[in-house]
A tleap script that builds the chain and sets N, CA, C and O, in Angstrom:
source leaprc.protein.ff14SB
mol = sequence {
  NMET THR GLN ILE ASP LYS ASP THR GLN TYR
  SER ILE ALA GLU ARG SER ASP GLY PHE ASP
  LEU ALA VAL SER TYR SER ARG TYR GLN PHE
  ILE PRO GLU SER GLY ALA VAL ALA ILE ALA
  CYS LYS ALA ALA LEU THR SER THR ALA TRP
  ALA ILE ALA LYS ALA ARG GLY LYS ASP ILE
  LEU PRO VAL ASN GLU GLN ARG ILE LYS ILE
  SER ILE GLY ARG ASN GLY LEU SER GLY ILE
  THR SER CYS SER ALA ALA ALA PRO VAL GLU
  TRP LYS CLEU
}
set mol.1.N position { 0.841 -1.185 0.000 }
set mol.1.CA position { 0.000 0.000 0.000 }
set mol.1.C position { 0.888 1.252 0.000 }
set mol.1.O position { 1.987 1.256 0.556 }
set mol.2.N position { 0.388 2.290 -0.628 }
set mol.2.CA position { 1.089 3.565 -0.704 }
set mol.2.C position { 0.497 4.519 0.325 }
set mol.2.O position { -0.723 4.659 0.421 }
set mol.3.N position { 1.354 5.168 1.088 }
set mol.3.CA position { 0.929 6.099 2.139 }
set mol.3.C position { 0.522 7.436 1.520 }
set mol.3.O position { 1.265 8.007 0.722 }
set mol.4.N position { -0.666 7.934 1.892 }
set mol.4.CA position { -1.123 9.258 1.456 }
set mol.4.C position { -0.808 10.282 2.545 }
set mol.4.O position { -0.204 11.322 2.283 }
set mol.5.N position { -1.224 9.970 3.764 }
set mol.5.CA position { -0.945 10.807 4.929 }
set mol.5.C position { -0.835 9.881 6.135 }
set mol.5.O position { -0.813 8.660 5.978 }
set mol.6.N position { -0.765 10.450 7.336 }
set mol.6.CA position { -0.549 9.612 8.517 }
set mol.6.C position { -1.706 8.657 8.803 }
set mol.6.O position { -1.525 7.672 9.519 }
set mol.7.N position { -2.881 8.930 8.259 }
set mol.7.CA position { -4.063 8.112 8.511 }
set mol.7.C position { -4.483 7.224 7.348 }
set mol.7.O position { -5.299 6.321 7.533 }
set mol.8.N position { -3.942 7.460 6.150 }
set mol.8.CA position { -4.508 6.861 4.943 }
set mol.8.C position { -3.464 6.196 4.056 }
set mol.8.O position { -2.377 6.730 3.837 }
set mol.9.N position { -3.821 5.011 3.550 }
set mol.9.CA position { -3.014 4.290 2.571 }
set mol.9.C position { -3.937 3.812 1.457 }
set mol.9.O position { -5.145 3.678 1.655 }
set mol.10.N position { -3.355 3.553 0.272 }
set mol.10.CA position { -4.167 3.032 -0.820 }
set mol.10.C position { -3.372 2.057 -1.681 }
set mol.10.O position { -2.141 2.046 -1.665 }
set mol.11.N position { -4.100 1.245 -2.427 }
set mol.11.CA position { -3.499 0.384 -3.437 }
set mol.11.C position { -4.447 0.325 -4.629 }
set mol.11.O position { -5.656 0.511 -4.496 }
set mol.12.N position { -3.864 0.061 -5.798 }
set mol.12.CA position { -4.688 -0.038 -7.008 }
set mol.12.C position { -4.350 -1.331 -7.752 }
set mol.12.O position { -3.237 -1.851 -7.670 }
set mol.13.N position { -5.333 -1.818 -8.465 }
set mol.13.CA position { -5.172 -2.949 -9.371 }
set mol.13.C position { -5.706 -2.491 -10.725 }
set mol.13.O position { -6.876 -2.133 -10.860 }
set mol.14.N position { -4.839 -2.509 -11.707 }
set mol.14.CA position { -5.208 -2.014 -13.032 }
set mol.14.C position { -6.225 -2.917 -13.706 }
set mol.14.O position { -6.198 -4.138 -13.546 }
set mol.15.N position { -7.127 -2.296 -14.468 }
set mol.15.CA position { -8.087 -2.990 -15.329 }
set mol.15.C position { -8.077 -2.279 -16.668 }
set mol.15.O position { -7.609 -1.144 -16.758 }
set mol.16.N position { -8.581 -2.917 -17.704 }
set mol.16.CA position { -8.590 -2.293 -19.034 }
set mol.16.C position { -9.509 -1.074 -19.088 }
set mol.16.O position { -9.251 -0.141 -19.849 }
set mol.17.N position { -10.582 -1.071 -18.287 }
set mol.17.CA position { -11.530 0.036 -18.302 }
set mol.17.C position { -11.366 0.988 -17.122 }
set mol.17.O position { -12.211 1.857 -16.905 }
set mol.18.N position { -10.279 0.831 -16.353 }
set mol.18.CA position { -10.033 1.690 -15.193 }
set mol.18.C position { -9.135 0.991 -14.198 }
set mol.18.O position { -8.112 0.418 -14.573 }
set mol.19.N position { -9.511 1.035 -12.930 }
set mol.19.CA position { -8.732 0.369 -11.898 }
set mol.19.C position { -9.601 0.124 -10.672 }
set mol.19.O position { -10.598 0.809 -10.444 }
set mol.20.N position { -9.195 -0.870 -9.893 }
set mol.20.CA position { -9.842 -1.133 -8.611 }
set mol.20.C position { -9.015 -0.420 -7.550 }
set mol.20.O position { -7.792 -0.553 -7.514 }
set mol.21.N position { -9.675 0.322 -6.704 }
set mol.21.CA position { -8.999 1.110 -5.683 }
set mol.21.C position { -9.393 0.604 -4.300 }
set mol.21.O position { -10.571 0.386 -4.019 }
set mol.22.N position { -8.397 0.421 -3.445 }
set mol.22.CA position { -8.632 0.036 -2.051 }
set mol.22.C position { -7.959 1.073 -1.160 }
set mol.22.O position { -6.810 1.449 -1.392 }
set mol.23.N position { -8.675 1.529 -0.144 }
set mol.23.CA position { -8.173 2.540 0.784 }
set mol.23.C position { -8.286 1.999 2.206 }
set mol.23.O position { -9.286 1.383 2.576 }
set mol.24.N position { -7.250 2.240 2.987 }
set mol.24.CA position { -7.255 1.891 4.403 }
set mol.24.C position { -7.090 3.191 5.188 }
set mol.24.O position { -6.146 3.949 4.965 }
set mol.25.N position { -8.014 3.436 6.104 }
set mol.25.CA position { -8.028 4.681 6.871 }
set mol.25.C position { -8.193 4.339 8.348 }
set mol.25.O position { -9.060 3.542 8.705 }
set mol.26.N position { -7.375 4.929 9.202 }
set mol.26.CA position { -7.519 4.681 10.641 }
set mol.26.C position { -7.088 5.922 11.422 }
set mol.26.O position { -6.222 6.685 10.994 }
set mol.27.N position { -7.723 6.095 12.579 }
set mol.27.CA position { -7.365 7.220 13.448 }
set mol.27.C position { -7.801 6.940 14.878 }
set mol.27.O position { -8.696 6.135 15.139 }
set mol.28.N position { -7.140 7.629 15.786 }
set mol.28.CA position { -7.473 7.510 17.202 }
set mol.28.C position { -8.750 8.282 17.482 }
set mol.28.O position { -8.937 9.389 16.976 }
set mol.29.N position { -9.629 7.699 18.289 }
set mol.29.CA position { -10.856 8.369 18.720 }
set mol.29.C position { -11.072 8.066 20.195 }
set mol.29.O position { -11.208 6.907 20.587 }
set mol.30.N position { -11.102 9.106 21.002 }
set mol.30.CA position { -11.378 8.917 22.421 }
set mol.30.C position { -12.798 8.399 22.608 }
set mol.30.O position { -13.045 7.464 23.369 }
set mol.31.N position { -13.731 9.039 21.886 }
set mol.31.CA position { -15.131 8.604 21.878 }
set mol.31.C position { -15.387 7.963 20.519 }
set mol.31.O position { -15.280 8.642 19.498 }
set mol.32.N position { -15.723 6.671 20.478 }
set mol.32.CA position { -15.914 5.991 19.194 }
set mol.32.C position { -17.034 6.605 18.356 }
set mol.32.O position { -18.166 6.751 18.819 }
set mol.33.N position { -16.706 6.955 17.141 }
set mol.33.CA position { -17.688 7.481 16.184 }
set mol.33.C position { -17.435 6.800 14.846 }
set mol.33.O position { -16.800 7.378 13.964 }
set mol.34.N position { -17.923 5.587 14.691 }
set mol.34.CA position { -17.655 4.842 13.466 }
set mol.34.C position { -18.291 5.511 12.241 }
set mol.34.O position { -17.773 5.383 11.132 }
set mol.35.N position { -19.388 6.209 12.431 }
set mol.35.CA position { -20.016 6.921 11.314 }
set mol.35.C position { -19.107 7.985 10.730 }
set mol.35.O position { -19.020 8.137 9.512 }
set mol.36.N position { -18.429 8.723 11.600 }
set mol.36.CA position { -17.507 9.763 11.132 }
set mol.36.C position { -16.329 9.147 10.390 }
set mol.36.O position { -15.867 9.693 9.388 }
set mol.37.N position { -15.845 8.013 10.881 }
set mol.37.CA position { -14.733 7.333 10.213 }
set mol.37.C position { -15.193 6.796 8.860 }
set mol.37.O position { -14.438 6.864 7.890 }
set mol.38.N position { -16.399 6.270 8.771 }
set mol.38.CA position { -16.925 5.760 7.498 }
set mol.38.C position { -17.020 6.881 6.466 }
set mol.38.O position { -16.662 6.689 5.304 }
set mol.39.N position { -17.497 8.036 6.883 }
set mol.39.CA position { -17.603 9.183 5.969 }
set mol.39.C position { -16.218 9.611 5.494 }
set mol.39.O position { -16.013 9.849 4.304 }
set mol.40.N position { -15.271 9.710 6.421 }
set mol.40.CA position { -13.905 10.101 6.068 }
set mol.40.C position { -13.259 9.068 5.151 }
set mol.40.O position { -12.513 9.425 4.239 }
set mol.41.N position { -13.539 7.806 5.388 }
set mol.41.CA position { -12.979 6.722 4.574 }
set mol.41.C position { -13.511 6.786 3.136 }
set mol.41.O position { -12.742 6.667 2.182 }
set mol.42.N position { -14.806 6.971 2.988 }
set mol.42.CA position { -15.395 7.101 1.650 }
set mol.42.C position { -14.857 8.333 0.940 }
set mol.42.O position { -14.580 8.290 -0.258 }
set mol.43.N position { -14.708 9.427 1.671 }
set mol.43.CA position { -14.164 10.655 1.079 }
set mol.43.C position { -12.726 10.434 0.628 }
set mol.43.O position { -12.323 10.918 -0.430 }
set mol.44.N position { -11.952 9.706 1.426 }
set mol.44.CA position { -10.565 9.405 1.053 }
set mol.44.C position { -10.526 8.559 -0.213 }
set mol.44.O position { -9.672 8.768 -1.076 }
set mol.45.N position { -11.439 7.612 -0.326 }
set mol.45.CA position { -11.487 6.761 -1.518 }
set mol.45.C position { -11.791 7.588 -2.761 }
set mol.45.O position { -11.087 7.474 -3.764 }
set mol.46.N position { -12.820 8.411 -2.710 }
set mol.46.CA position { -13.200 9.179 -3.900 }
set mol.46.C position { -12.151 10.238 -4.252 }
set mol.46.O position { -11.848 10.428 -5.430 }
set mol.47.N position { -11.599 10.920 -3.269 }
set mol.47.CA position { -10.589 11.938 -3.584 }
set mol.47.C position { -9.310 11.298 -4.123 }
set mol.47.O position { -8.644 11.875 -4.982 }
set mol.48.N position { -8.969 10.123 -3.631 }
set mol.48.CA position { -7.790 9.415 -4.150 }
set mol.48.C position { -8.022 8.971 -5.585 }
set mol.48.O position { -7.114 9.055 -6.412 }
set mol.49.N position { -9.221 8.500 -5.892 }
set mol.49.CA position { -9.551 8.100 -7.264 }
set mol.49.C position { -9.381 9.275 -8.223 }
set mol.49.O position { -8.791 9.123 -9.293 }
set mol.50.N position { -9.892 10.437 -7.847 }
set mol.50.CA position { -9.766 11.618 -8.705 }
set mol.50.C position { -8.315 12.061 -8.819 }
set mol.50.O position { -7.890 12.484 -9.894 }
set mol.51.N position { -7.545 11.978 -7.743 }
set mol.51.CA position { -6.129 12.381 -7.771 }
set mol.51.C position { -5.314 11.456 -8.676 }
set mol.51.O position { -4.451 11.921 -9.421 }
set mol.52.N position { -5.581 10.161 -8.616 }
set mol.52.CA position { -4.874 9.211 -9.483 }
set mol.52.C position { -5.204 9.495 -10.944 }
set mol.52.O position { -4.312 9.514 -11.791 }
set mol.53.N position { -6.480 9.715 -11.240 }
set mol.53.CA position { -6.895 10.013 -12.614 }
set mol.53.C position { -6.248 11.295 -13.110 }
set mol.53.O position { -5.769 11.348 -14.243 }
set mol.54.N position { -6.227 12.316 -12.288 }
set mol.54.CA position { -5.624 13.592 -12.685 }
set mol.54.C position { -4.132 13.423 -12.953 }
set mol.54.O position { -3.607 13.978 -13.918 }
set mol.55.N position { -3.454 12.663 -12.107 }
set mol.55.CA position { -2.020 12.434 -12.296 }
set mol.55.C position { -1.738 11.690 -13.599 }
set mol.55.O position { -0.664 11.844 -14.180 }
set mol.56.N position { -2.691 10.889 -14.060 }
set mol.56.CA position { -2.535 10.146 -15.307 }
set mol.56.C position { -3.082 10.899 -16.510 }
set mol.56.O position { -2.983 10.421 -17.640 }
set mol.57.N position { -3.659 12.077 -16.274 }
set mol.57.CA position { -4.199 12.881 -17.360 }
set mol.57.C position { -5.475 12.317 -17.956 }
set mol.57.O position { -5.753 12.517 -19.139 }
set mol.58.N position { -6.249 11.614 -17.147 }
set mol.58.CA position { -7.489 11.016 -17.621 }
set mol.58.C position { -8.648 11.472 -16.749 }
set mol.58.O position { -8.453 11.975 -15.643 }
set mol.59.N position { -9.858 11.286 -17.269 }
set mol.59.CA position { -11.072 11.564 -16.511 }
set mol.59.C position { -11.710 10.244 -16.103 }
set mol.59.O position { -11.568 9.234 -16.792 }
set mol.60.N position { -12.417 10.263 -14.972 }
set mol.60.CA position { -13.126 9.075 -14.504 }
set mol.60.C position { -14.613 9.382 -14.366 }
set mol.60.O position { -15.025 10.537 -14.256 }
set mol.61.N position { -15.387 8.335 -14.375 }
set mol.61.CA position { -16.804 8.473 -14.057 }
set mol.61.C position { -16.931 8.659 -12.546 }
set mol.61.O position { -16.069 8.186 -11.805 }
set mol.62.N position { -17.963 9.322 -12.074 }
set mol.62.CA position { -18.149 9.444 -10.623 }
set mol.62.C position { -18.201 8.065 -9.974 }
set mol.62.O position { -18.805 7.139 -10.515 }
set mol.63.N position { -17.566 7.936 -8.815 }
set mol.63.CA position { -17.562 6.660 -8.099 }
set mol.63.C position { -18.968 6.427 -7.548 }
set mol.63.O position { -19.509 7.262 -6.822 }
set mol.64.N position { -19.543 5.298 -7.899 }
set mol.64.CA position { -20.889 4.953 -7.479 }
set mol.64.C position { -20.877 4.524 -6.006 }
set mol.64.O position { -20.249 3.524 -5.661 }
set mol.65.N position { -21.556 5.262 -5.151 }
set mol.65.CA position { -21.600 4.943 -3.707 }
set mol.65.C position { -22.119 3.542 -3.442 }
set mol.65.O position { -21.725 2.912 -2.461 }
set mol.66.N position { -22.999 3.046 -4.304 }
set mol.66.CA position { -23.570 1.718 -4.110 }
set mol.66.C position { -22.541 0.611 -4.338 }
set mol.66.O position { -22.742 -0.525 -3.909 }
set mol.67.N position { -21.440 0.942 -5.013 }
set mol.67.CA position { -20.424 -0.070 -5.313 }
set mol.67.C position { -19.240 -0.012 -4.357 }
set mol.67.O position { -18.302 -0.799 -4.491 }
set mol.68.N position { -19.269 0.905 -3.397 }
set mol.68.CA position { -18.185 0.996 -2.414 }
set mol.68.C position { -18.423 -0.060 -1.335 }
set mol.68.O position { -19.463 -0.068 -0.676 }
set mol.69.N position { -17.451 -0.941 -1.169 }
set mol.69.CA position { -17.503 -1.944 -0.102 }
set mol.69.C position { -16.706 -1.396 1.065 }
set mol.69.O position { -15.559 -0.983 0.899 }
set mol.70.N position { -17.306 -1.390 2.243 }
set mol.70.CA position { -16.673 -0.763 3.399 }
set mol.70.C position { -16.721 -1.703 4.604 }
set mol.70.O position { -17.696 -2.426 4.811 }
set mol.71.N position { -15.663 -1.673 5.378 }
set mol.71.CA position { -15.568 -2.476 6.594 }
set mol.71.C position { -14.944 -1.613 7.685 }
set mol.71.O position { -13.921 -0.968 7.455 }
set mol.72.N position { -15.553 -1.596 8.873 }
set mol.72.CA position { -15.077 -0.761 9.975 }
set mol.72.C position { -14.813 -1.628 11.195 }
set mol.72.O position { -15.564 -2.559 11.485 }
set mol.73.N position { -13.741 -1.313 11.902 }
set mol.73.CA position { -13.412 -2.033 13.130 }
set mol.73.C position { -12.803 -1.087 14.145 }
set mol.73.O position { -12.352 0.004 13.798 }
set mol.74.N position { -12.793 -1.508 15.391 }
set mol.74.CA position { -12.233 -0.666 16.451 }
set mol.74.C position { -11.438 -1.529 17.420 }
set mol.74.O position { -11.888 -2.595 17.838 }
set mol.75.N position { -10.253 -1.051 17.768 }
set mol.75.CA position { -9.441 -1.675 18.796 }
set mol.75.C position { -9.709 -0.918 20.085 }
set mol.75.O position { -9.265 0.220 20.243 }
set mol.76.N position { -10.425 -1.536 21.001 }
set mol.76.CA position { -10.812 -0.874 22.244 }
set mol.76.C position { -9.641 -0.537 23.146 }
set mol.76.O position { -9.721 0.410 23.928 }
set mol.77.N position { -8.551 -1.292 23.056 }
set mol.77.CA position { -7.382 -1.019 23.898 }
set mol.77.C position { -6.607 0.208 23.431 }
set mol.77.O position { -6.206 1.041 24.245 }
set mol.78.N position { -6.396 0.319 22.118 }
set mol.78.CA position { -5.613 1.441 21.595 }
set mol.78.C position { -6.473 2.653 21.250 }
set mol.78.O position { -5.953 3.763 21.128 }
set mol.79.N position { -7.782 2.456 21.090 }
set mol.79.CA position { -8.664 3.561 20.713 }
set mol.79.C position { -8.633 3.876 19.232 }
set mol.79.O position { -9.150 4.908 18.805 }
set mol.80.N position { -8.026 2.987 18.432 }
set mol.80.CA position { -7.934 3.215 16.994 }
set mol.80.C position { -9.168 2.631 16.302 }
set mol.80.O position { -9.497 1.457 16.474 }
set mol.81.N position { -9.838 3.468 15.521 }
set mol.81.CA position { -10.931 3.020 14.673 }
set mol.81.C position { -10.383 2.961 13.258 }
set mol.81.O position { -9.774 3.920 12.784 }
set mol.82.N position { -10.594 1.840 12.583 }
set mol.82.CA position { -10.045 1.677 11.240 }
set mol.82.C position { -11.149 1.317 10.253 }
set mol.82.O position { -12.195 0.776 10.612 }
set mol.83.N position { -10.875 1.638 9.012 }
set mol.83.CA position { -11.845 1.413 7.943 }
set mol.83.C position { -11.096 0.983 6.689 }
set mol.83.O position { -10.017 1.491 6.384 }
set mol.84.N position { -11.687 0.044 5.977 }
set mol.84.CA position { -11.205 -0.348 4.657 }
set mol.84.C position { -12.342 -0.118 3.680 }
set mol.84.O position { -13.485 -0.489 3.945 }
set mol.85.N position { -12.024 0.491 2.555 }
set mol.85.CA position { -13.021 0.732 1.513 }
set mol.85.C position { -12.426 0.349 0.170 }
set mol.85.O position { -11.237 0.554 -0.075 }
set mol.86.N position { -13.255 -0.204 -0.691 }
set mol.86.CA position { -12.806 -0.593 -2.024 }
set mol.86.C position { -13.916 -0.336 -3.024 }
set mol.86.O position { -15.099 -0.468 -2.710 }
set mol.87.N position { -13.514 0.036 -4.243 }
set mol.87.CA position { -14.493 0.288 -5.293 }
set mol.87.C position { -13.814 0.244 -6.651 }
set mol.87.O position { -12.626 0.547 -6.767 }
set mol.88.N position { -14.569 -0.136 -7.686 }
set mol.88.CA position { -14.039 -0.041 -9.044 }
set mol.88.C position { -14.145 1.402 -9.527 }
set mol.88.O position { -15.121 2.099 -9.248 }
set mol.89.N position { -13.127 1.831 -10.251 }
set mol.89.CA position { -13.097 3.176 -10.824 }
set mol.89.C position { -12.988 3.018 -12.334 }
set mol.89.O position { -12.105 2.314 -12.825 }
set mol.90.N position { -13.880 3.670 -13.071 }
set mol.90.CA position { -13.919 3.499 -14.518 }
set mol.90.C position { -13.512 4.784 -15.236 }
set mol.90.O position { -13.895 5.888 -14.847 }
set mol.91.N position { -12.728 4.605 -16.292 }
set mol.91.CA position { -12.327 5.747 -17.107 }
set mol.91.C position { -13.534 6.290 -17.855 }
set mol.91.O position { -14.415 5.537 -18.271 }
set mol.92.N position { -13.563 7.596 -18.020 }
set mol.92.CA position { -14.612 8.231 -18.828 }
set mol.92.C position { -14.178 8.130 -20.288 }
set mol.92.O position { -13.033 8.443 -20.614 }
set mol.93.N position { -15.067 7.704 -21.154 }
set mol.93.CA position { -14.713 7.550 -22.568 }
set mol.93.C position { -14.942 8.802 -23.346 }
set mol.93.O position { -14.692 8.834 -24.551 }
savepdb mol mol.pdb
quit
């Protein structure tokens, strides 16, 4: 996985019509708020998809929220809430 910032990493798998993007996001939370982490995780996925496309000089179709697979977990001892999100990203023709 490639590090974006202290909380976020991503990986891609190339496809002929775009790429599959996976994002891992985690942060410390004194008071658990998995909803806030889920929102931040989805935002990280979509912004990373657009950044990758821009760096390649291509346009993508909007990432369909219904196709984002998300998983959230919390380590009660460390206070870290983590999220994994994955979605297919398609090039705009």
